[in-house]
N, C-alpha and C positions, 0 to 999 in steps of 0.2 A: 447105309444109306449115307453117303457122301455130300457135304455141302460144297455149294459153291461158291460159300464166300471165305475168305480165308480167317482163321480164327483171329479174334482181337480187332480187326476193324470194325465190331460195333459199339466200341468205346471211343474213336477217335471225334467224329462230330458232337458227340456229348460234351469230351474233353474242352473241347475250343470252345464250345459255345460258354462253357463254364467258364474257363478264364478270362475269356472274353469282356465277361458281366465283371467278376474280378479284378481285373483291371480299369476298367471304363467306371467303376463305383468308388475306385481309390485316386482316383485323378478330380472327382468335384471337387469344387472349393469348401471348404468349412465356413460359418457362418464366424464374422468377426466380432468379436467381444467390445463394446464399445465402453466399456464401465472398468474392462482390464487397467491394472497398474495408477489407476487414481487413487490418490489418497481417501481415508473414510468421511473427511470435512467436505470433501470436493462430492463425495456420493451425497451425502446426504445435503447439499444445498441444491443440485442436480434432482434427485428424488422425493426429496422430504420436506423442502422449506414452504413448499410454497401451501404447503397446511398447517405445516408446525414451525415457529416461531425461531425455537430452539432447540436444543436435542434433547435438555434435561428434563426428566421425567419420565422419555419415553419407554425406558428399559422396563421401571416400574418393579426390579428387584428380582424379574428372569434374567433365568442361567442364561449364560451365553448361546450356548448350544440349540435350545429352544428357541429363543429370538432368531437364531440364522436359521431356524430351518423354516419360521414362519415368514421371514423377509426375504427367503431364496423362493417359496412359493408363493408371495404375492408381490412383493415390489421391485428385488432387484435382477439383475441380468446373467446371474450364474450363482454358483457355491460361494465360492470365491468373491466375489462382493459382496454377497450374504453373511461371510464371517468378518467381513472386515467393517461391515456397518453394526455388527452387533457388537462386536469386540469395542466402537468408537461408544457407542451407544453404554455400555455398559461403565466402561471408564468414565465417563461423563457424569454418570450417576451414581458412581463409587463415594462413599463417604470420605475418602481420604478428599478427594477432589473438594466437599465444600468446605473443611474448616482453610484452606489456600483462600480462597476467593472471601471468606472472611476476614482474614491476617490482610489482606491488601486493602479492604475497604477503613481498617482500625476498629472495628469494632466486636466484640468477642463473639468467639461461636457457642451454641450451647441455648439450652432452656433460659439462661440468664436473660435473652436478647427480647425474648416474649414481655409485653407491654404488661406492667403492675395492675393488681385491683386498683380503685379507688379508697380512699382513708378512708377510714368509717368517720361518721358525722357526731358530732357531742349535741345533744341539745340541752339550752339552761332552760 
């Protein structure tokens, strides 16, 4: 049996089609991340400040990684902005940040700031 087609010609058309598809999909413009290169405080102001007045207390003792996963799934445009915002929230809630605020106000930090109970009343 002899073939009318030369060997190898059956692969040319599919090869050209696949090559064209690869070249055309590679040239498609990628979506632009508008949150890229923004500082974390600006990310908070843009995304969170409408519901939360300040960033303190939002991390609630969570790890940066789990907080970044939550923010990436729900509130930020990408993993980089989620990591930056999570690190910012954790740093604002860290115990090291609280004594600095108390030192600026001139009041001592810690349990001595709580009000004292009233003195007992002695009856005559």
